[in-house]
Backbone as CSV, one residue per row, in Angstrom:
resi,resn,N_x,N_y,N_z,CA_x,CA_y,CA_z,C_x,C_y,C_z
1,MET,245.790,120.488,152.024,246.926,121.094,152.798,246.729,121.298,154.211
2,ILE,247.730,121.689,155.517,247.258,121.869,156.420,247.714,123.223,156.973
3,ILE,246.524,123.134,157.915,246.910,124.679,158.453,247.293,124.589,159.776
4,VAL,247.349,125.645,160.595,248.311,125.605,161.871,247.522,127.058,162.901
5,CYS,246.866,126.332,163.407,246.520,127.833,164.527,247.799,128.085,165.402
6,PRO,248.138,129.834,164.867,248.902,130.456,165.501,248.451,130.774,166.949
7,ALA,247.779,130.647,168.209,247.005,130.584,169.149,247.501,128.946,169.685
8,CYS,246.898,127.970,169.572,247.133,126.716,170.702,248.113,125.978,169.410
9,GLN,248.107,126.081,167.941,249.208,125.265,167.339,248.857,123.249,166.736
10,SER,247.407,124.448,167.239,246.261,122.873,166.499,246.318,122.790,165.417
11,ARG,246.302,121.544,164.244,246.542,121.674,163.142,244.932,120.941,162.580
12,TYR,244.885,121.615,161.344,243.698,121.429,160.273,243.842,121.057,158.802
13,LYS,243.398,119.905,158.298,243.812,119.712,156.927,242.665,120.884,156.614
14,PHE,242.762,121.070,155.596,242.024,122.396,154.647,242.541,122.637,152.764
15,ASP,240.848,122.598,152.510,240.687,121.618,151.117,241.180,123.016,150.508
16,GLU,242.935,123.050,149.300,242.923,124.672,148.692,242.196,124.901,147.768
17,SER,241.096,124.225,147.046,240.286,124.569,146.043,239.380,124.931,146.729
18,LYS,238.879,125.179,147.930,237.889,125.582,148.266,238.610,127.686,148.482
19,LEU,239.161,127.711,148.785,239.674,129.254,147.992,239.189,130.036,147.177
20,GLY,239.495,128.918,145.701,239.183,129.484,144.613,240.658,130.646,144.049
21,ASP,240.269,131.500,143.296,240.853,132.695,142.989,241.004,133.579,144.015
22,ARG,240.668,133.729,145.522,241.137,134.679,146.258,242.428,134.047,146.988
23,PRO,243.140,135.689,147.119,243.867,135.442,147.341,244.656,134.794,149.393
24,LYS,243.341,134.718,149.903,243.454,134.310,151.007,241.559,134.263,151.772
25,ALA,242.127,133.629,153.199,241.035,133.301,153.327,240.841,133.475,154.955
26,LYS,240.120,133.704,156.296,240.499,133.536,157.748,239.338,132.749,157.753
27,THR,239.619,131.727,159.089,238.800,130.747,160.006,239.193,130.788,161.140
28,ARG,238.300,129.763,162.120,238.691,130.164,163.257,238.894,128.920,163.491
29,CYS,239.431,128.738,164.838,240.237,127.406,164.689,239.103,126.720,166.199
30,ALA,239.079,125.797,165.569,237.763,124.767,166.661,238.231,124.169,168.024
31,LYS,239.207,124.751,168.570,239.415,124.723,169.963,239.715,125.846,170.745
32,CYS,240.373,126.634,170.145,240.541,128.150,171.033,240.125,129.134,169.966
33,GLY,238.868,129.073,169.470,238.448,130.048,169.126,239.421,131.355,167.886
34,ALA,240.161,131.422,167.959,241.651,132.290,167.634,241.247,131.760,166.044
35,THR,241.808,132.937,165.062,242.150,133.672,163.790,242.476,132.988,163.116
36,ILE,242.576,132.196,162.147,243.650,131.677,161.014,243.675,132.153,160.099
37,GLU,244.696,132.448,159.595,244.529,133.059,157.984,245.278,132.339,157.368
38,ILE,244.210,131.849,156.321,244.443,131.049,154.953,245.206,131.432,154.149
39,GLU,247.027,131.098,153.244,247.194,131.743,151.854,246.711,130.913,150.571
40,ASN,246.491,131.290,149.560,245.991,130.569,148.796,247.456,129.877,148.606
41,PRO,247.433,128.978,147.904,249.633,127.873,148.125,249.416,128.285,146.171
42,LEU,248.173,128.114,145.383,248.472,128.778,143.845,248.779,129.776,143.513
43,LEU,248.313,130.615,144.370,248.463,131.983,143.922,249.957,132.505,144.230
44,ALA,250.584,131.843,145.630,252.090,132.301,145.718,252.678,130.716,145.355
45,ALA,252.190,130.017,144.151,253.145,129.744,143.482,253.531,129.688,142.467
46,MET,251.951,131.017,141.714,252.155,131.691,140.612,253.197,132.922,140.346
47,THR,253.307,133.088,141.901,254.878,134.079,141.732,256.339,133.594,141.448
48,LEU,256.436,132.609,141.174,257.694,131.545,141.247,258.234,131.375,140.318
49,PRO,259.695,132.136,140.208,259.997,131.399,138.817,259.704,130.795,138.185
50,PRO,259.928,130.528,136.706,259.615,128.813,136.204,260.963,127.924,136.415
51,GLY,260.388,126.523,136.511,261.073,125.613,136.951,262.094,125.591,138.603
52,THR,261.961,126.932,139.641,262.480,127.088,140.621,261.318,125.800,141.516
53,ARG,261.697,125.024,142.158,261.420,124.522,142.977,262.256,123.935,144.360
54,PRO,261.108,124.206,145.633,262.227,123.867,146.672,263.100,122.629,147.326
55,PRO,264.155,122.646,148.036,264.619,120.898,147.800,264.067,120.753,148.653
56,VAL,263.460,119.157,149.179,262.508,118.281,150.619,263.628,118.537,151.430
57,VAL,263.329,119.273,152.405,263.729,119.273,153.877,263.872,117.985,154.363
58,PRO,264.280,117.614,154.949,264.368,116.316,155.848,263.449,116.150,156.894
59,PRO,262.972,115.731,157.218,262.925,116.160,158.950,263.525,116.301,159.997
60,PRO,263.490,116.611,160.859,264.628,116.244,162.212,264.591,115.257,162.846
61,ALA,265.898,114.515,162.925,266.082,113.513,163.377,265.669,113.286,165.080
62,PRO,264.755,112.631,165.757,264.601,112.073,166.579,265.349,112.388,167.581
63,PRO,264.571,112.865,168.909,266.042,113.422,170.129,266.108,112.023,170.666
64,ALA,267.651,112.247,171.577,267.906,111.143,172.767,266.882,110.828,173.736
65,PRO,266.815,109.962,174.091,265.352,109.437,175.071,266.514,110.029,176.638
66,GLY,265.257,110.855,177.050,265.751,111.553,178.569,266.756,112.814,178.493
67,THR,266.224,113.662,176.779,267.047,114.834,176.882,265.806,115.602,177.086
68,ASP,265.716,117.178,177.291,264.245,118.098,177.283,263.969,117.554,175.885
69,THR,264.346,117.632,174.456,263.461,118.184,173.444,263.036,116.908,173.147
70,ALA,262.968,115.563,173.702,262.563,114.427,173.736,261.551,115.099,174.496
71,LYS,261.548,115.013,175.859,259.469,115.544,176.379,259.380,116.123,175.186
72,ARG,259.244,117.402,174.735,258.888,118.311,174.065,258.133,117.304,172.448
73,ALA,258.726,116.757,172.398,258.582,116.354,170.674,257.589,114.894,171.257
74,THR,256.559,115.038,172.554,255.974,113.792,172.729,254.577,114.782,172.683
75,VAL,254.448,116.076,173.108,253.361,117.129,172.564,253.026,116.897,171.536
76,PRO,251.335,116.421,171.846,250.246,116.149,170.959,250.427,117.184,169.553
77,GLY,250.536,116.941,169.239,250.462,118.158,167.534,251.095,118.760,167.001
78,ASP,252.992,118.013,167.453,253.637,118.458,167.541,254.595,117.847,166.606
79,GLU,253.903,116.868,166.282,254.392,115.967,165.248,254.500,116.782,163.910
80,PRO,255.519,116.346,162.974,256.177,116.898,161.616,255.099,116.496,161.103
81,VAL,254.308,117.344,160.035,253.383,116.959,159.067,253.990,116.814,157.943
82,GLY,253.428,115.665,157.004,254.431,115.313,155.527,253.076,115.726,154.464
83,GLY,253.977,116.133,153.282,253.540,116.394,152.207,252.905,117.956,152.997
84,GLN,253.137,118.570,153.528,252.539,120.614,153.722,252.741,121.219,152.463
85,THR,252.323,121.640,151.857,251.806,122.470,150.127,253.413,124.015,151.552
86,ILE,254.326,124.165,150.364,255.539,124.785,150.295,254.703,126.027,150.317
87,THR,254.515,127.889,150.462,253.986,128.900,149.598,255.674,130.158,149.421
88,GLY,255.116,130.465,148.869,256.174,132.057,148.499,256.993,132.314,149.783
89,LYS,256.417,132.301,150.475,256.642,133.192,152.099,257.354,132.264,152.397
90,ASP,257.106,130.747,152.489,257.993,130.080,153.172,259.426,129.528,152.390
91,LEU,259.380,129.892,151.231,260.521,130.154,150.599,261.501,131.086,150.602
92,HIS,260.615,132.210,150.870,261.603,133.180,151.409,262.018,133.407,153.350
93,LYS,261.448,132.613,153.836,261.719,132.066,155.159,262.910,131.640,154.677
94,MET,262.873,130.356,154.183,264.069,129.372,154.454,265.289,130.348,153.537
95,GLY,265.285,131.046,152.809,266.451,131.167,152.313,266.429,131.120,151.192
96,LEU,265.438,130.019,150.458,265.824,129.767,148.948,265.733,130.841,147.848
97,LEU,265.234,131.889,147.975,265.384,132.991,146.388,266.479,133.880,146.972
98,GLU,267.322,134.129,146.088,268.165,135.379,146.033,267.061,136.965,144.979
99,LEU,267.846,137.720,145.761,268.199,138.926,144.600,268.467,138.630,143.509
100,PRO,267.574,139.203,141.713,268.304,138.924,140.950,269.863,140.103,140.684
101,LYS,270.832,139.516,140.698,272.180,140.749,140.662,272.456,141.313,139.459
102,ASP,271.679,141.687,138.617,271.996,142.477,138.289,270.375,143.867,138.028
103,LYS,270.242,143.724,139.220,269.233,145.108,139.744,269.311,145.479,141.009
104,ARG,269.195,146.824,140.707,268.917,146.794,143.079,267.654,147.837,142.801
105,TYR,267.185,147.429,144.087,265.651,147.596,144.330,265.838,148.380,145.081
106,SER,265.327,149.440,145.582,264.725,150.299,146.722,263.589,151.107,146.572
107,LEU,262.896,152.059,148.365,262.079,152.225,148.601,262.418,153.851,148.502
108,ALA,261.698,154.359,148.081,261.421,156.242,148.652,260.994,156.320,149.069
109,VAL,260.605,157.050,150.532,259.234,157.547,151.004,259.523,159.309,150.490
110,ILE,258.073,159.167,149.326,257.827,160.525,148.832,256.801,161.269,149.769
111,GLN,256.054,161.269,150.888,255.258,161.658,151.837,255.035,160.804,153.129
112,GLY,254.981,161.632,153.786,254.940,161.312,155.296,256.333,161.829,156.122
113,ALA,256.109,161.188,157.178,257.179,161.815,158.542,258.393,161.127,157.635
114,GLY,259.538,160.610,156.691,260.230,160.625,156.238,260.577,160.462,155.625
115,THR,259.483,161.750,154.721,259.959,162.142,152.787,261.683,162.529,152.303
116,GLY,262.098,161.957,151.913,262.943,161.541,151.238,264.233,160.760,151.506
117,GLN,263.427,160.065,152.567,264.231,158.799,153.123,264.690,157.704,151.965
118,ILE,265.072,157.229,151.231,265.490,156.158,150.000,266.262,155.095,151.056
119,HIS,265.789,153.886,151.469,265.623,152.237,151.792,266.477,151.563,150.696
120,GLN,267.157,150.749,150.420,268.043,149.615,149.921,267.039,148.432,150.525
121,ILE,266.646,148.210,149.596,266.134,146.468,149.535,266.957,145.011,149.302
122,THR,267.368,144.583,150.870,268.156,143.713,150.600,268.192,142.407,150.365
123,LYS,266.313,142.045,150.711,266.277,140.867,151.119,265.176,140.621,150.067
124,THR,264.876,139.500,149.714,263.720,139.063,148.654,261.845,139.050,149.273
125,ARG,262.147,139.070,151.176,260.544,139.664,151.272,261.516,140.788,152.300
126,THR,260.087,141.857,152.305,261.023,142.916,152.835,259.544,143.699,153.776
127,ILE,259.158,142.893,155.028,258.478,144.015,155.819,258.939,145.511,155.990
128,ILE,256.959,146.103,155.828,257.178,147.426,156.250,256.321,147.840,157.387
129,GLY,256.179,147.938,158.598,255.955,148.118,159.347,255.675,149.036,160.243
130,ARG,255.100,149.433,161.806,255.297,150.715,162.575,256.355,150.392,163.640
131,THR,256.508,148.924,163.971,257.779,149.013,164.336,258.246,147.022,164.646
132,GLY,259.138,147.025,164.742,259.957,145.542,164.287,260.278,144.679,162.890
133,ALA,259.868,146.095,161.866,259.878,145.710,160.491,261.477,145.605,159.716
134,ASP,261.020,145.275,159.146,262.842,145.621,158.098,262.742,147.001,158.087
135,LEU,261.884,147.800,157.586,260.940,149.304,156.885,260.318,149.424,158.037
136,ASN,260.886,150.665,159.139,260.090,151.007,160.015,259.287,152.674,160.175
137,LEU,258.046,152.648,159.471,257.241,154.295,159.359,257.130,155.045,160.956
138,ASP,257.321,156.112,160.829,256.885,156.245,162.394,255.158,157.135,161.901
139,ASP,254.329,155.801,161.728,252.760,156.342,161.653,251.999,155.660,162.604
140,ALA,251.095,156.482,163.085,250.124,155.727,163.772,249.409,154.862,163.018
141,GLU,249.362,154.951,162.120,247.755,154.845,161.526,248.551,153.439,160.547
142,ALA,250.034,152.900,160.827,250.275,151.864,160.307,250.151,150.623,161.490
143,SER,250.417,149.720,161.068,250.053,148.113,161.474,251.467,148.312,162.185
144,ARG,251.924,147.240,163.227,252.944,146.671,163.076,253.912,145.930,162.083
145,GLN,253.200,145.440,161.508,253.687,144.836,160.695,252.808,144.863,159.605
146,HIS,252.471,145.746,158.693,252.060,146.478,157.765,251.850,145.181,156.466
147,ALA,253.098,145.806,155.649,252.775,145.098,153.893,253.958,144.699,154.116
148,ALA,253.872,143.725,152.879,255.097,143.509,152.793,256.076,143.320,151.037
149,VAL,256.979,144.058,151.008,257.294,143.647,149.075,258.594,142.815,149.675
150,GLU,257.814,141.745,148.365,258.504,139.886,147.779,258.903,140.258,146.204
151,ILE,260.378,139.948,146.356,260.608,139.766,144.872,260.732,138.749,144.250
152,LEU,260.288,138.268,143.767,260.894,136.435,143.134,261.423,136.770,141.616
153,GLY,262.228,136.513,141.364,262.754,136.478,140.090,262.767,137.724,139.445
154,GLU,262.346,138.312,138.552,262.305,139.992,137.978,260.723,140.169,138.288
155,ASN,259.931,139.647,138.825,258.388,140.359,139.412,258.482,140.802,140.657
156,ALA,257.668,141.631,141.227,257.649,141.970,142.403,256.371,142.365,143.349
157,ALA,256.563,142.060,143.816,254.539,142.547,144.632,254.826,142.851,145.636
158,LEU,253.901,143.873,145.946,253.153,143.595,147.198,252.272,143.361,147.242
159,ARG,252.432,143.175,149.211,250.773,142.201,149.858,250.662,142.390,151.140
160,ASP,250.143,142.959,151.533,249.101,143.319,153.062,248.816,142.453,153.853
161,LEU,249.483,142.518,154.884,249.842,141.883,155.476,248.521,141.068,156.582
162,GLY,246.990,141.625,156.671,246.092,141.915,157.330,246.140,143.266,158.056
163,SER,246.795,144.168,157.589,246.745,145.922,158.141,244.861,145.863,158.737
164,THR,244.793,147.128,159.596,243.884,147.519,160.208,243.535,148.229,158.917
165,ASN,244.521,149.841,159.173,243.912,150.409,157.845,244.107,150.420,156.464
166,GLY,244.647,149.227,155.854,245.042,149.159,154.784,246.372,149.401,153.899
167,THR,246.388,149.048,152.821,247.634,149.306,152.055,246.487,149.857,150.862
168,PHE,247.083,150.665,150.283,246.705,152.164,149.452,247.603,151.327,148.120
169,ILE,246.686,151.333,146.492,247.599,152.036,144.961,246.948,152.777,144.207
170,GLU,247.119,153.877,144.300,245.940,154.959,144.262,244.883,155.272,145.462
171,LEU,243.305,155.071,144.692,242.934,155.242,145.832,241.729,153.736,146.204
172,ASP,242.767,152.685,145.254,242.213,151.117,145.487,243.166,150.522,146.967
173,ARG,242.277,149.995,147.882,242.477,148.784,149.069,242.931,147.455,148.343
174,ILE,244.195,147.042,148.360,244.788,146.105,147.638,244.884,144.983,148.913
175,GLN,245.288,144.032,148.626,245.452,142.859,149.399,247.000,142.361,148.968
176,GLN,247.058,142.168,147.284,248.144,141.799,146.418,248.054,142.590,145.599
177,HIS,249.348,142.657,144.923,249.597,143.807,143.366,250.859,143.581,143.275
178,VAL,250.638,142.828,141.430,252.749,143.782,141.291,252.739,144.769,141.378
179,LEU,254.056,144.891,141.442,254.850,145.937,141.900,256.045,146.814,140.770
180,ASN,255.294,147.772,139.807,256.595,147.915,138.953,257.027,149.163,138.775
181,ASN,258.485,149.454,138.320,259.050,150.301,138.913,258.739,152.046,139.100
182,HIS,258.719,152.486,139.897,258.225,153.698,140.139,256.631,153.907,140.398
183,MET,256.317,152.378,140.845,255.005,152.655,141.898,254.842,153.339,142.537
184,GLU,253.719,153.600,142.740,253.754,154.647,144.656,252.227,153.952,144.768
185,PHE,252.762,153.596,146.710,251.573,152.998,147.634,251.691,153.309,148.581
186,ARG,250.123,153.900,149.195,250.306,154.093,150.596,249.804,153.527,151.804
187,ILE,251.054,153.510,152.848,250.542,152.860,153.952,250.017,154.025,155.201
188,GLY,248.965,154.225,156.009,248.892,155.743,156.748,249.445,156.700,156.163
189,SER,249.100,157.675,156.109,250.063,159.049,155.813,251.289,159.030,154.790
190,HIS,251.911,157.489,155.292,252.745,157.889,154.627,252.859,156.894,152.828
191,VAL,253.327,157.884,152.249,253.085,157.248,150.097,255.178,156.736,150.046
192,LEU,254.826,155.713,149.378,256.059,155.294,149.196,256.300,155.036,147.537
193,MET,257.786,154.942,147.114,257.954,154.406,145.501,258.703,153.378,145.713
194,PHE,258.600,152.086,144.851,258.958,151.227,144.993,259.829,151.835,142.860
195,ILE,261.508,151.414,143.579,262.277,151.826,142.473,263.128,150.179,141.773
196,VAL,263.367,150.141,140.739,264.382,149.508,140.037,265.466,149.963,139.313
197,THR,266.548,149.674,139.541,267.741,150.280,139.021,268.532,149.111,138.658
198,ASP,269.336,149.105,137.129,269.932,148.271,136.261,271.503,148.788,137.608
199,VAL,272.080,147.132,137.279,273.132,147.654,138.014,274.171,147.054,136.277
200,GLU,275.296,147.658,136.594,276.621,147.819,135.362,276.893,145.929,135.919
């Protein structure tokens, strides 16, 4: 698989078999020293519903000579990479996954500043955090983008997004965890409950 440094955009080839059964690993960029987080594509693929395969997206057509985009396309490391692994996160971003039509999903705040609020989940990947997230928590202990609730077919998962203070189910700090109906989890001083309702 190809990994990309978020700071300088340098690309490296990485053998995903080195991850084993770990959901994530971190490494440092050889050029700028920034931290690169690597998600295990095998675990992301395990959460896909059977028979779901993303369509192959063709590379963009080369820009016409003399345009601004032609100049940008010649920057080293900006070339399209073939054979890149597509993870569940990529499928969410590409909009290739949909919520099941026979279920309604929501998050209820049962402890913290927003107690009593119920937030309907309208996307397959909902980010929870302090600011700039799909669901914002008024909580100094929450990271800006703290955790994500991902719904893939009939399955739902809670993923920590590298938060400073962690995401907890009961007393256990989790990286990722399957979410079931009425399951509670804690982010900072907030406790949220995942609710699944059947739609008639």
